[in-house]
C-alpha positions as CSV (number, residue, x, y, z in Angstrom):
1,M,0.0,0.0,0.0
2,E,2.8,2.4,0.9
3,D,4.4,1.7,-2.6
4,Q,1.2,2.9,-4.3
5,K,1.0,6.0,-2.2
6,L,4.6,6.8,-3.1
7,K,3.8,6.2,-6.8
8,D,0.7,8.4,-6.6
9,Y,2.6,11.2,-4.8
10,F,5.5,11.4,-7.3
11,K,3.3,10.3,-10.3
12,F,5.2,7.3,-11.6
13,D,4.6,3.7,-12.3
14,E,6.6,0.5,-12.1
15,G,7.9,0.9,-15.7
16,D,9.1,4.4,-14.9
17,L,10.9,3.1,-11.8
18,Q,12.5,0.3,-13.7
19,A,13.8,2.7,-16.4
20,N,15.1,5.0,-13.7
21,R,16.9,2.2,-11.9
22,N,18.7,1.5,-15.1
23,G,19.8,5.2,-15.3
24,D,17.3,6.1,-18.1
25,F,13.9,7.7,-18.5
26,S,10.8,5.7,-19.5
27,E,9.1,6.6,-22.7
28,K,6.3,8.3,-20.7
29,Q,8.9,10.5,-18.9
30,K,10.6,11.4,-22.2
31,G,7.2,12.5,-23.5
32,E,6.7,14.7,-20.5
33,Q,10.2,16.2,-21.0
34,S,9.5,16.8,-24.6
35,S,6.2,18.5,-23.7
36,Q,8.0,20.7,-21.2
37,A,10.6,21.7,-23.8
38,G,7.8,22.5,-26.3
39,S,6.1,24.7,-23.8
40,T,9.3,26.6,-23.1
41,V,9.8,27.1,-26.9
42,R,6.3,28.4,-27.3
43,R,6.7,30.8,-24.3
44,R,9.9,32.2,-25.6
45,R,8.5,32.7,-29.1
46,R,5.5,34.5,-27.7
47,A,7.8,36.8,-25.8
48,A,9.8,37.4,-28.9
49,V,6.7,38.4,-30.9
50,I,5.6,40.8,-28.1
51,F,9.0,42.4,-27.9
52,F,9.2,42.6,-31.7
53,F,5.8,44.5,-31.9
54,L,6.7,46.8,-29.0
55,G,10.1,47.5,-30.7
56,I,8.4,48.4,-34.0
57,V,5.8,50.7,-32.2
58,L,8.5,52.5,-30.2
59,F,10.8,52.8,-33.2
60,L,8.0,54.3,-35.3
61,M,7.0,56.7,-32.5
62,G,10.6,57.9,-32.4
63,F,10.6,58.3,-36.2
64,L,7.3,60.2,-36.3
65,V,8.5,62.5,-33.6
66,F,11.7,63.1,-35.5
67,M,9.8,63.9,-38.6
68,G,7.6,66.3,-36.7
69,V,4.3,64.4,-37.1
70,G,1.8,64.9,-34.3
71,N,1.9,66.9,-31.1
72,L,4.6,64.9,-29.3
73,G,7.0,67.8,-29.2
74,Q,10.5,68.3,-30.6
75,E,12.5,67.8,-27.4
76,G,15.6,65.7,-27.9
77,G,14.6,63.2,-25.3
78,L,11.3,62.5,-27.0
79,I,13.1,61.8,-30.3
80,I,15.9,59.6,-29.0
81,C,14.1,57.6,-26.2
82,P,11.5,55.8,-28.2
83,G,13.9,55.1,-31.0
84,L,16.5,53.7,-28.7
85,A,14.0,51.7,-26.7
86,G,12.5,50.4,-29.9
87,G,15.9,49.2,-31.1
88,A,16.6,47.6,-27.7
89,F,13.2,45.7,-27.9
90,L,13.9,44.6,-31.5
91,L,17.4,43.3,-30.5
92,A,15.9,41.5,-27.5
93,S,13.2,39.9,-29.7
94,I,15.9,38.6,-32.0
95,Y,17.9,37.2,-29.1
96,I,14.9,35.5,-27.5
97,F,13.7,34.0,-30.8
98,R,17.1,32.6,-31.6
99,S,17.4,31.2,-28.1
100,S,14.2,29.2,-28.6
101,F,16.0,27.1,-31.2
102,S,18.8,26.1,-28.8
103,I,16.5,24.5,-26.2
104,Q,17.5,21.0,-25.9
105,Q,16.6,18.2,-23.6
106,N,19.7,18.0,-21.5
107,Y,18.1,16.3,-18.5
108,Q,20.5,14.2,-16.6
109,L,18.9,11.6,-14.3
110,K,20.5,11.6,-10.9
111,K,20.1,9.3,-7.9
112,A,20.2,10.2,-4.2
113,E,20.2,7.3,-1.8
114,G,20.2,7.1,2.0
115,P,18.1,7.5,5.1
116,I,15.5,10.2,4.7
117,N,14.7,13.2,6.9
118,I,11.7,15.4,6.3
119,I,11.9,18.7,8.1
120,K,9.8,21.8,8.4
121,A,12.1,24.7,7.6
122,E,11.5,28.4,8.3
123,R,12.3,30.6,5.4
124,T,12.1,34.3,4.7
125,R,11.1,36.2,1.6
126,T,11.8,39.9,1.2
127,E,9.8,42.1,-1.2
128,S,10.8,45.7,-1.7
129,G,8.5,48.3,-3.1
130,A,9.5,50.8,-5.8
131,G,9.6,54.6,-5.6
132,K,10.7,57.2,-3.2
133,N,8.9,55.9,-0.2
134,A,9.6,52.2,-0.8
135,V,9.2,49.9,2.1
136,S,10.8,46.4,2.3
137,L,8.6,43.7,3.7
138,T,10.0,40.5,5.1
139,E,7.7,37.6,5.3
140,R,8.4,34.4,7.2
141,Y,6.9,31.2,6.1
142,F,7.4,27.4,6.5
143,A,8.3,24.9,3.8
144,Y,8.8,21.2,4.0
145,E,12.1,19.6,2.8
146,L,13.0,16.1,2.1
147,H,16.7,15.5,2.9
148,I,18.4,12.4,1.4
149,G,22.0,11.7,0.5
150,G,23.1,15.3,0.9
151,I,20.4,16.6,-1.4
152,S,17.2,18.4,-0.4
153,F,13.9,18.7,-2.2
154,D,10.9,20.9,-1.5
155,V,7.9,18.6,-0.7
156,S,4.4,19.0,0.6
157,P,3.7,18.0,4.2
158,D,1.7,14.9,3.0
159,L,4.9,13.1,2.2
160,A,5.6,12.6,5.9
161,D,2.6,10.3,5.9
162,I,4.1,8.1,3.2
163,M,7.9,8.1,3.8
164,I,9.0,7.4,7.3
165,Q,11.9,9.2,8.9
166,G,15.1,7.1,8.9
167,D,14.0,4.6,6.3
168,V,16.5,4.2,3.4
169,Y,15.2,5.3,0.0
170,A,16.5,5.9,-3.5
171,V,15.2,9.0,-5.2
172,Y,15.6,9.5,-9.0
173,Y,15.6,13.2,-10.0
174,T,16.7,15.9,-12.4
175,E,18.1,19.2,-11.3
176,V,16.8,22.6,-12.2
177,N,18.3,24.0,-15.5
178,D,17.4,26.9,-17.8
179,D,14.6,25.1,-19.5
180,F,13.2,22.9,-16.8
181,S,12.4,23.4,-13.2
182,G,13.7,20.0,-12.0
183,R,11.7,17.1,-10.7
184,T,11.6,14.0,-8.7
185,W,10.8,11.2,-11.2
186,S,10.5,8.2,-8.9
187,A,11.5,6.9,-5.5
188,E,11.7,3.5,-3.8
189,L,12.1,2.1,-0.3
190,L,15.4,0.2,0.0
191,S,15.3,-0.8,3.6
192,K,13.9,0.0,7.0
193,P,16.2,0.6,10.0
194,K,16.8,-2.4,12.2
């Protein structure tokens, strides 16, 4: 029963676990990675299109001001700023669009093994406002962490009902990289303490 709870929590099946034990991803896991990479490509391309249109609009505004069209004034700042900002947006759009072609699936499956420890860790988050009278707010909150083999993972408190402190587990995971937020792919109980 505990095995099924573990599988449900991390969303894997026996085929996924077997592939992970062999140092590889299952076909289902490869499909999830491909979907994630596709989502990243689409997000970057949408951002490139937005930056491109903003760049064109700002560049045209600068050009129209320079040509004296409209009531935007003839001050130097009004002529230069939109044109330069437009150029910067156009260059950014080209960079973002080109980077969408270089996204690759460079997920390296790793394994952490050892007795587990699930802790409730206190963390702080600081948010600072903008402007002259900005105030920084520091917020304290709690997060649950799974510690195993020198590695820690953020988890929900529900995991403490499935994995027992001190039991020896193997966890198969990928680390965070530019294109992927990292993930625990599967886990298995190796032994209980005597």
